[in-house]
C-alpha positions, 0 to 999 in steps of 0.5 A: 176554250169557249167565249165564257172561259176566255172572257173569265180569263181576261177579266181575272188575269188581264193577260193572254200568253201568245203560246196558250189556248187563249191565243188560239181561241182569239185567232179562231174568233178573229176569223169568225169576226172577219166573216161577219164584218165582211158581210156588214161592210161589203154590201148594203144592208138596212139597219135591221139587218146590220143589227142582226149581224151585230147581234151575231158578232157580239153574241148579245142581242143589240138594241133595235135603236143601234145605228151603224154607218159601215164600214165597221171593224173588229178583230173579236166582237164577242166582248163589245157591249152596246147600249140603246140608241148608240150611233157609230159612224163609218170606219170605227175600229173596236179592238174589244178582246179586253171589253168595250162597254158603250153607254146609251145615247152615245155618238161615235164619230168617223174612224174612232179607235177603241184599243183594249190591248197592250203587248207585253213589255218584255221583248221575249214575250212581246206576242203576249197581251195585256187587256184592260176594258174601256167604259163609255158612259151614257150620252157621250160624244166622241169626235172623229179620229179619236183614239181611246186607249186600254183601261179608260173610263169616259164619264156620262155626258162627256165630249171627246174632241176630234183626234184626241188620244185618251189615255186616262179617265175623263170625268162626267160632263167634261170636254177633253181634247188633244194628244194626250187628251186633257180636260179643257172645260166642264159642261154645265 
């Protein structure tokens, strides 16, 4: 299995059996991602080098306007899509097997978690996984320690409060806070 076949499987079925070829591909990809992330996290790099390493990790050319304050974590990397002028603060985790799409001009605070995977509810199949992508619009601000769960869409211009657990869609220009996150006001 290769990246394109894996991404097609996830997009079409949203499911990976723990005993199949896709699981083996995920494991191999995880080791690859660990090597690249270790390089980013364990010594100083100017932003231009971080951008090169992120392009290698994602297998897409990232913008020269991307700014990351390491450390950064991912267990896949090849389904992480970053817009222009994105800022990622230290300690963020991207579980991107299901797809994470970050829009232009998005600000991501310290230790934000993006999770695109749930395990199968059937105890006999618990190692198998279900995937749903996360979409973050343009000009979004995500506060420190927020968690964005599988299948969530965050609209353009929204603000996610620090520590929020976002388990459902957030409309454009909304401010969402709390556990679970709820919209408390709209930005004019």
